[in-house]
N, C-alpha and C positions, 0 to 999 in steps of 0.2 A: 511553617505549617506544611504538612504533607499533601502532595497532589492527590486529588480524588481519582480513583481508577475509573476508566470507562466501562460501560456495559454494552452488550451486543446491540441494544436498541439505539445506541448512539451512531451506528454505522449503517451504510446503505447497501453494502455488498459483503457476502460471506463466502469463503472458499475453504475446503478441507485441506489440512496439512498433516501429513504423517511424518513424525520424527523418524530419523534414521540413527542407527548405531553410531555412525561417524559424527553426528551432531553433538554428542556428549563430549565434554572435556574431562580432564583429569579429576575434576571435583565432582563428577557424576551428574552434571546438568548440562542443558543445551548451552553451548558457548555463546557469549554475547555477539560475536560477529555473525553467527548463523542467523540471527534474527534479521539482519540486513538482507540476507539471501531470501528469507521468507518474504520480506517486504517487496523485493524485486519480483518474485514469483507471483505474488498476489496482484500487483499492479499490472505487470505485463500479461499475465494470464487473463485478467479482466479485459484489457484492451484488445487482445487477440480474439477472445470470445465475442466481443462487441463489434468486431470487424473494423476496428479503428487503428490497428497496428499491423503493418507488414514489415516484420523484422529484417527480411532478406532483400526485398526489392523496393520498399517504400522510399519516397523522396525525402521524408521527414523522419528524424530520429530524436529521441529524448536523451539529453545528457544530464546526469545528476550533478547539481551544483551545491546542494546543502542537504545534510541529514542529521538525525538525532534520534535517540531512543531512551526511554525511561523503563526500568525493570522493577517489577513489583513482587514477583514470586517465581520460583524456579520451575522449569519444565524439563523433562528428561525422556529419553527413549525408554519405553515404547509409547509415550503419550500420544494420543490422537488430539490434534489441535485444530483450531479454526482461525483463519486469518480474516480480518475485517478491513474494509476500505471505505473511505469517504474522501471527497475533494473539498478542501477548505478554501482554495482561491484559484480562479482561472483568470490569467492575464492574456495579453495578445499572443505571446509566444511561450508562456510559462504556466506551470500548474504546481500547486502545493498539495500533496497527498498527506492524509493522516491515516495511520494504520494501527491495528491492535492485534494481539495474539491472545486467544482464549483457549483454555482446556475445553474440550468438547463437553457440553453439559454444565459448564460453570459460567455464572453470569459476569464475573469481574475479570478484566484483562490481566494477564501475567506480564505483559509488556505493551507499551504504546510507542509508536514511532512516527516520524514525519520525514518526508524528503521532497525536494523541489526538482522538477525537470524543467530545463529550458529546451524547447524544441528548435532544432536547427535543420538546415538543408544538409542532407547526407554528404553531398559533394563539397560544398563550400565551408561547412561547419559554422555558418552564420545564422543567427536567430531568424526564424520565419514564423509567420502567423499560423496558428493552429488550423489544420484542415477541418472542414465542416464535420466530417464523420467523427474525428477525434473530439472536437468540441462537444458534439451531441452526446458521445459516450461519457465524457467528463461531467456534463450537466446532469446526466441521469444519476450520478452518485454524489452530486454536490451535497455538502452537509445540510444545507437548508432546503434542498429539493423536496417538495411535497409536504413540508411541515405546515400545519394550519396557519401559522403566522405569515406564511409566504404565498398563500393562495389568493 
């Protein structure tokens, strides 16, 4: 049985993505590895905007420990895309993100991905509890945040 594609309403945060000429591969569509770059950009852009990530001086950094992506339809330069983000799980030192890529104006995702960050102390590289500002930013885009069944 085929996986049902996500729709925009399934996600808590949207961000524009403009494809680049270099994103296309020899087959004329965005190469599969480029989607992982989009995912990193969506998550880290959101965290920076939320004031929860200081990439250069912060004591805590996120290391990716698991990833995956399902592809449903091709995208290609010069498509204007939208990246979508929600948080599926928040642990003591880890978070699992779920992401999707949509063509602007199209309801169903062209791809859906996931990745898990383990947050560690920058100097020791040992897991560390999520700082309050980071936890608050993650809670704001949690998959079940604000849904009627969770109020």
